[in-house]
Each structure stands twice: as structure tokens, then as C-alpha cells.
N, C-alpha and C positions, 0 to 999 in steps of 0.2 A: 577579432573582437565578438565575435559569436560564439567559440571555446571559452573565452574566458568566462560570459556570461554561465553556459550551460556549467564550467567548472564550477562556479561561485551557488550560481544553483542546486547542485548536485551537492554540496558542504552543506547546505540550511536546507536540503531534506533530508539529510541526516541527524542534523541536529532537531530535528522535529520529532525524526524516526526514535531516538536515541532513549526519551522516557517512556515514551509509547509502547515501543519493545519490553522492556523493565517490565511496565506496570502489566503489561497484559502477558509475563513470564510468571509472574508474581502473581495475579488473578488466578492463574491457571493452576497455580501450584499451589491456590487455599482451596481451589474448589476439589482438587482431584485430593487434597488430604481430607478436605472436609467429608468428603464421601459423595457430592453430589452427584447425581446423575448429569447428564443431556439434556434429559427435559426436566430439572431443577432449575438448571444452568436460563435453559431457555425461559423456563419462566418469571427468571429475574430479568433477562436482558431485551423479551417483548415489552414495548411501551414505552422504553425506556429513553429520552431524548438525550443524556447525555454518553449511551451505549452508543449510542447510533453516529452523535457528533466528536467522539471518541474514536470511535474506526473508522466514521469515513473521513474524517482529516490522514488517521494512519494506510488507507485504502489510498489518499493522494499524494500524500508525500513516497511510497513504495513505488506507484505508482511514474513518477517523476523521477527517481530515483534510478529504478532501474528499467529504464526507458533512457536515459543520459549513461547507463554506464553499460549500455547494450548497444547503444549507437559508437560508443571508441571500441569495442570490441572487432562487432562490423567491421568498420571499416579498416581496421587492422587487418582481420580474419579474409573481407574478399575484395579488399582495396574503394567498395562504395565512399561514392562521396555523392556532393548537391542534394540535387532535388532528390533522388533514389533514396540518399541515404536519411534525409530528412523523412520520406515518405514512407519508408520503412518504418524507420523509430516513431513516426505519431502515431503510426498503427498499431505497433506492438501498445506503446503508452496507454492510448485508448484503452486497446484489449484488455490492458490489464486494471485499469480502470474500471470498467463495464464490467467483468467477472470479479472485480471488487466491491464495488457497489453493490453488485445482488444478492451478493452473500451480506453485504449491512442488512439489506434489507429482510432479508431471510430472518438472522439472527436479533434483525430490534426492532421488525413492524407486522411481519406476515404472522396470522393466527394462528 
């Protein structure tokens, strides 16, 4: 039953990620073709609640999606099971979430 829930959660996170990835790529292409520098991009994202929520949701979805995918890979490659597999998976997922949240903070909040 856990495998089915994780499968569905990974598919749901992919559905959330798809439009976010396309939007991100589109905005990056627009910014680069518009000749914006990194400083100009940061001046537009810092202090923006919209971009904080956008990239915060992106980071959350990617953290969930990747941790579940790595869980399957670790199980198949190493034979990890049970609590050890869950612990490693939770650790990886939380590390991705923390790193991503730090990046979102740097791009949207830090002066």
C-alpha cells in the first residue's frame, strides 16, 4: 500500500512540476534574450511574494519527486529496505528541500 501511495505522490508532484518547469524555462529564455543581467533579474525577483511562492512550490515538488525516485533506485541498486531505506530517503528529501529553500530565500528575500 505504501508503494502505491508513493507512486501516486510522485505522479502528482510531476503534474505540479511540469507547468512550473515550462514557466521557468520560458522566463529564463525571455530574460536572456532581453539582455537582462543577473543583477537586473535579482532586482525583479527580490521582494516578490509571487516568485517566492512559485519557486517555493517548485522546490517542494522537486524534493518530493526526486526523493521518491531515488528511493526506488537505492532499493534496486543496494537492496536497502525498511527503516534504513526510509531514513536515507527522508534525509535526501529534506536535504533537497533545505538547499532549495535556501536558494529561493536568496533569490526572493535577501537584499
